[in-house]
C-alpha positions as CSV (number, residue, x, y, z in Angstrom):
1,X,-10.6,-24.4,-13.7
2,X,-8.7,-24.9,-10.4
3,X,-6.1,-26.9,-12.4
4,X,-5.8,-24.2,-15.0
5,X,-5.5,-21.4,-12.4
6,X,-2.7,-22.8,-10.2
7,X,0.6,-21.3,-9.1
8,X,3.2,-21.5,-6.4
9,X,3.8,-18.9,-3.8
10,X,6.9,-20.3,-2.2
11,X,9.5,-17.8,-3.4
12,X,9.8,-14.8,-1.1
13,X,9.1,-11.4,-2.7
14,X,11.9,-9.1,-3.7
15,X,12.2,-5.4,-3.8
16,X,10.8,-5.2,-7.3
17,X,7.6,-6.8,-6.2
18,X,7.3,-4.4,-3.3
19,X,7.9,-1.4,-5.6
20,X,5.4,-2.6,-8.2
21,X,2.8,-3.1,-5.4
22,X,3.4,0.5,-4.3
23,X,2.3,1.9,-7.7
24,X,-1.5,1.4,-7.2
25,X,-1.7,3.3,-3.9
26,X,0.2,6.2,-5.5
27,X,-2.4,6.3,-8.3
28,X,-5.4,5.7,-5.9
29,X,-4.2,8.6,-3.7
30,X,-5.1,10.9,-6.6
31,X,-8.7,9.7,-6.8
32,X,-10.1,12.3,-4.4
33,X,-8.4,15.3,-6.0
34,X,-9.3,14.1,-9.6
35,X,-12.9,13.5,-8.6
36,X,-13.3,16.9,-7.0
37,X,-11.6,18.8,-9.8
38,X,-12.9,17.2,-13.0
39,X,-15.7,14.7,-12.5
40,X,-19.4,15.7,-12.5
41,X,-20.7,16.6,-9.0
42,X,-23.0,14.3,-7.1
43,X,-22.7,11.4,-9.5
44,X,-20.6,8.9,-7.5
45,X,-22.3,5.7,-8.8
46,X,-21.9,6.8,-12.4
47,X,-18.2,7.7,-11.8
48,X,-17.6,4.3,-10.2
49,X,-19.3,2.4,-13.1
50,X,-17.6,4.5,-15.7
51,X,-14.2,3.8,-14.1
52,X,-14.7,0.0,-13.7
53,X,-16.7,-1.4,-16.6
54,X,-14.8,-0.1,-19.6
55,X,-11.5,-1.0,-18.1
56,X,-12.7,-4.5,-17.4
57,X,-14.1,-4.9,-20.9
58,X,-10.8,-3.8,-22.4
59,X,-8.8,-6.3,-20.2
60,X,-11.3,-9.0,-21.1
61,X,-10.9,-8.4,-24.8
62,X,-7.1,-8.6,-24.3
63,X,-7.0,-11.9,-22.3
64,X,-9.9,-13.5,-24.3
65,X,-10.8,-15.9,-21.5
66,X,-14.2,-16.3,-19.7
67,X,-14.7,-17.7,-16.2
68,X,-15.6,-21.4,-15.9
69,X,-17.1,-23.4,-13.0
70,X,-17.0,-21.8,-9.6
71,X,-15.1,-18.8,-11.0
72,X,-18.4,-17.3,-12.2
73,X,-19.6,-16.9,-8.7
74,X,-16.2,-15.9,-7.4
75,X,-15.9,-13.2,-10.0
76,X,-19.1,-11.6,-8.8
77,X,-18.1,-11.9,-5.2
78,X,-14.7,-10.4,-5.8
79,X,-16.1,-7.8,-8.2
80,X,-18.8,-6.8,-5.8
81,X,-16.4,-6.4,-2.8
82,X,-13.3,-4.9,-4.6
83,X,-15.0,-2.8,-7.2
84,X,-18.8,-2.6,-7.0
85,X,-19.4,-1.8,-3.4
86,X,-15.9,-0.4,-2.8
87,X,-16.1,2.2,-5.6
88,X,-19.6,3.2,-4.9
89,X,-18.8,3.9,-1.2
90,X,-15.4,5.4,-2.1
91,X,-17.0,8.0,-4.5
92,X,-19.7,8.9,-2.0
93,X,-16.9,9.7,0.5
94,X,-14.9,11.5,-2.2
95,X,-17.7,13.9,-2.8
96,X,-18.4,14.5,0.8
97,X,-14.9,14.8,2.4
98,X,-11.8,16.9,1.8
99,X,-9.3,15.2,-0.4
100,X,-6.7,14.6,2.4
101,X,-9.3,13.4,5.0
102,X,-11.0,11.1,2.6
103,X,-7.7,9.5,1.6
104,X,-6.3,9.2,5.1
105,X,-9.3,7.4,6.5
106,X,-8.3,4.4,4.5
107,X,-5.5,4.0,7.1
108,X,-7.6,1.4,8.9
109,X,-7.2,-0.9,5.9
110,X,-4.0,-2.7,7.1
111,X,-5.5,-3.6,10.4
112,X,-8.7,-4.8,8.8
113,X,-6.8,-6.8,6.3
114,X,-4.6,-8.4,8.9
115,X,-7.7,-9.4,11.0
116,X,-9.5,-10.9,8.0
117,X,-6.4,-12.7,6.8
118,X,-6.0,-14.2,10.2
119,X,-9.6,-15.4,10.2
120,X,-9.8,-16.6,6.6
121,X,-6.2,-17.7,5.9
122,X,-4.8,-18.3,9.3
123,X,-2.0,-15.8,8.4
124,X,-0.1,-14.5,11.4
125,X,1.8,-11.3,10.9
126,X,5.4,-10.8,12.0
127,X,5.6,-8.6,15.1
128,X,7.6,-6.0,13.2
129,X,4.9,-5.9,10.5
130,X,2.2,-5.4,13.1
131,X,4.1,-2.7,14.9
132,X,4.8,-0.9,11.6
133,X,1.1,-1.0,10.7
134,X,0.2,0.5,14.1
135,X,2.9,3.2,13.6
136,X,1.7,3.9,10.1
137,X,-1.9,4.2,11.2
138,X,-0.8,6.6,14.0
139,X,1.0,8.7,11.4
140,X,-2.2,8.8,9.3
141,X,-4.3,9.7,12.3
142,X,-2.2,12.8,12.8
143,X,-2.9,13.7,9.1
144,X,-6.6,13.2,9.8
145,X,-6.4,15.4,12.8
146,X,-4.7,18.1,10.7
147,X,-7.5,17.7,8.1
148,X,-10.2,17.9,10.8
149,X,-9.0,21.3,11.9
150,X,-9.6,22.7,8.4
151,X,-13.3,22.4,8.6
152,X,-16.3,20.2,9.4
153,X,-16.4,16.5,8.7
154,X,-19.4,14.9,7.0
155,X,-20.2,11.8,9.1
156,X,-21.9,10.0,6.1
157,X,-18.7,10.6,4.2
158,X,-16.7,8.9,6.9
159,X,-19.1,6.0,7.1
160,X,-18.9,5.5,3.3
161,X,-15.1,5.5,3.3
162,X,-14.9,3.1,6.2
163,X,-17.4,0.8,4.6
164,X,-15.4,0.9,1.4
165,X,-12.2,-0.2,3.3
166,X,-14.0,-3.1,5.0
167,X,-15.4,-4.3,1.8
168,X,-12.1,-4.1,-0.1
169,X,-10.1,-5.6,2.7
170,X,-12.3,-8.7,2.7
171,X,-12.1,-8.8,-1.1
172,X,-8.3,-8.6,-1.0
173,X,-8.0,-11.5,1.4
174,X,-10.3,-13.6,-0.8
175,X,-8.1,-12.7,-3.9
176,X,-5.1,-14.0,-2.1
177,X,-7.0,-17.2,-1.2
178,X,-8.5,-17.9,-4.6
179,X,-6.3,-16.2,-7.3
180,X,-3.2,-17.8,-8.7
181,X,-0.1,-15.7,-9.1
182,X,0.2,-16.5,-12.8
183,X,-3.3,-15.5,-13.9
184,X,-3.8,-12.2,-12.1
185,X,-4.5,-10.4,-15.4
186,X,-7.3,-12.8,-16.2
187,X,-9.0,-12.8,-12.8
188,X,-8.7,-9.0,-12.6
189,X,-10.6,-8.6,-15.9
190,X,-13.4,-10.8,-14.6
191,X,-13.7,-8.9,-11.4
192,X,-13.8,-5.5,-13.1
193,X,-16.5,-6.6,-15.5
194,X,-18.5,-8.2,-12.7
195,X,-18.2,-5.1,-10.5
196,X,-19.2,-2.8,-13.4
197,X,-22.3,-5.0,-14.2
198,X,-23.3,-4.6,-10.5
199,X,-22.8,-0.9,-10.5
200,X,-24.6,0.1,-13.8
201,X,-28.2,-0.6,-12.6
202,X,-27.5,1.0,-9.2
203,X,-26.2,4.2,-11.0
204,X,-29.2,4.2,-13.3
205,X,-31.8,3.7,-10.5
206,X,-30.2,6.3,-8.1
207,X,-28.8,8.9,-10.5
208,X,-30.8,8.5,-13.7
209,X,-29.2,9.0,-17.2
210,X,-25.5,9.5,-17.5
211,X,-24.4,13.2,-17.3
212,X,-22.9,15.1,-20.2
213,X,-19.1,15.0,-20.0
214,X,-16.6,17.5,-21.2
215,X,-13.1,16.7,-22.4
216,X,-11.5,17.1,-18.9
217,X,-14.1,14.7,-17.4
218,X,-13.5,12.1,-20.1
219,X,-9.7,12.4,-19.6
220,X,-10.2,12.0,-15.8
221,X,-12.3,8.9,-16.3
222,X,-9.8,7.5,-18.8
223,X,-7.0,8.0,-16.3
224,X,-8.9,6.5,-13.4
225,X,-10.1,3.6,-15.5
226,X,-7.0,2.6,-17.4
227,X,-4.3,3.6,-14.8
228,X,-6.2,3.4,-11.6
229,X,-8.4,0.3,-12.3
230,X,-6.8,-1.8,-15.0
231,X,-3.1,-1.3,-14.3
232,X,-3.6,-0.5,-10.6
233,X,-5.5,-3.6,-9.7
234,X,-3.4,-6.0,-11.8
235,X,-0.3,-4.8,-9.9
236,X,-2.1,-4.8,-6.6
237,X,-3.5,-8.3,-6.9
238,X,-0.1,-9.5,-8.3
239,X,1.4,-8.3,-5.0
240,X,-1.3,-10.1,-3.0
241,X,-0.5,-13.4,-4.6
242,X,3.2,-13.0,-3.8
243,X,3.3,-11.2,-0.4
244,X,1.7,-11.5,2.9
245,X,-1.7,-9.8,2.9
246,X,-0.7,-7.6,5.9
247,X,2.5,-6.4,4.2
248,X,0.6,-5.5,1.1
249,X,-2.0,-3.7,3.1
250,X,0.7,-1.6,4.8
251,X,1.9,-0.6,1.4
252,X,-1.5,0.9,0.9
253,X,-0.6,3.6,3.5
254,X,1.2,5.3,0.6
255,X,-2.3,6.3,-0.6
256,X,-3.1,8.9,2.2
257,X,0.3,10.4,1.8
258,X,-0.3,11.0,-1.9
259,X,-3.8,12.2,-1.2
260,X,-2.6,14.7,1.3
261,X,0.2,16.0,-1.0
262,X,-2.2,16.4,-3.9
263,X,-4.8,18.0,-1.7
264,X,-2.2,20.6,-0.7
265,X,-0.9,21.1,-4.3
266,X,-4.2,21.1,-6.2
267,X,-6.9,22.0,-3.7
268,X,-5.0,24.4,-1.4
269,X,-5.7,22.3,1.7
270,X,-3.6,23.3,4.8
271,X,-0.3,21.6,5.6
272,X,2.3,22.1,8.3
273,X,5.3,20.6,10.1
274,X,3.2,18.2,12.1
275,X,1.7,16.8,8.9
276,X,5.2,16.5,7.4
277,X,6.4,14.5,10.4
278,X,3.3,12.3,10.2
279,X,4.0,11.6,6.5
280,X,7.6,10.6,7.3
281,X,6.4,8.2,10.0
282,X,3.9,6.7,7.7
283,X,6.4,6.1,4.8
284,X,9.0,4.8,7.3
285,X,6.4,2.3,8.6
286,X,5.6,1.1,5.0
287,X,9.3,0.3,4.5
288,X,9.7,-1.3,7.8
289,X,6.8,-3.7,7.2
290,X,8.4,-5.2,4.1
291,X,10.5,-8.3,4.7
292,X,12.4,-7.6,1.5
293,X,13.4,-4.2,2.7
294,X,14.4,-5.5,6.1
295,X,16.5,-8.2,4.4
296,X,18.2,-5.8,2.1
297,X,18.9,-3.3,5.0
298,X,20.3,-6.1,7.2
299,X,22.5,-7.3,4.4
300,X,23.8,-3.8,3.6
301,X,24.4,-3.1,7.3
302,X,26.3,-6.4,7.6
303,X,28.5,-5.6,4.6
304,X,29.2,-2.1,5.9
305,X,30.2,-3.5,9.3
306,X,32.3,-6.1,7.7
307,X,34.1,-3.6,5.6
308,X,34.7,-1.4,8.7
309,X,36.2,-4.3,10.7
310,X,38.3,-5.3,7.7
311,X,39.7,-1.8,7.3
312,X,40.4,-1.6,11.0
313,X,42.2,-4.9,11.0
314,X,44.4,-3.8,8.0
315,X,45.2,-0.6,9.7
316,X,46.3,-2.4,12.9
317,X,48.4,-4.8,10.9
318,X,50.1,-1.9,9.0
319,X,50.9,0.0,12.2
320,X,52.4,-3.1,13.8
321,X,54.6,-3.7,10.8
322,X,55.9,-0.1,10.9
323,X,56.4,-0.2,14.6
324,X,53.9,2.5,15.3
325,X,52.0,2.0,18.6
326,X,48.3,2.7,18.7
327,X,47.1,5.4,21.1
328,X,46.9,4.1,24.6
329,X,49.5,1.3,24.0
330,X,52.2,3.0,26.1
331,X,49.9,3.6,29.0
332,X,48.8,0.0,29.0
333,X,52.4,-1.1,29.0
334,X,53.3,1.1,32.0
335,X,50.3,-0.3,34.0
336,X,51.6,-3.8,33.1
337,X,55.1,-3.0,34.4
338,X,53.8,-1.6,37.7
339,X,51.6,-4.6,38.2
340,X,54.7,-6.8,37.5
341,X,56.9,-5.0,40.0
342,X,54.2,-5.0,42.7
343,X,53.8,-8.8,42.3
344,X,57.6,-9.4,42.7
345,X,58.4,-10.7,46.2
346,X,61.8,-8.8,46.4
């Protein structure tokens, strides 16, 4: 299986890879608002299983490949960390916390991913990426503080979201270590099915029979399953196989920004100038952490500077040909004449 699932990771990622990797956090940022608005109350394990398992089965029917060898065990490890445990804890937090607060608590993910990537992969982050992550987390902390002022915070909800982040961060690093870049769709289908299999008995034991669902709840689950789980995780794991784990994790800070915006727009949560500045800091940090963005910005700046210098050189040449002196030229000539006279012995 290792021979079948092999790929190279030498080519540096471009802006297209960064942009595609940013799509999942945008979708995931809507999880809290969608959950509170349209899914049945107090059924987090059912919601997690209903989001994961059908999406995994559809992907599996599409790729038509089953795990072999060690990938049976790996599928359940990754499915448990990235989907089973993660979604269960995520939905517990979603039901217990305000939309913006629940989303912004995921801000610790970049730092956790960087720590796990260093321990497991020996991956050292560039200093600018680390500084960008810290700045982004600081921006999200401000958003959390803004959310804290709007009401009480359920401590169990906070614990659940933090636990979800730790589980998924570990799973993300293992995805980067185990998954090839050319078979992300295949391994994602295995993970989703494995995670769903782990969630179904937990949901049945804790919550009992599935609840009745109206049309809006079915539509919400279809959105979260097809877009949030199937498409979202394929794109996210694709990014992990092509980019540094730390840089991918910083992209995840788009999640709390979207969660805050939707919380304001759909749930009437408070918002002010401080939160707007914090969001700008967070998004700026996401861009700064990406090597592709830095390369493109440096290239654009170099081209701009080169054009400015070329324009200035052409202007000087034109003025010299026409006999027009640049400002300050006459004064410099006079100073030169005085210095010449002063130096003359007669």
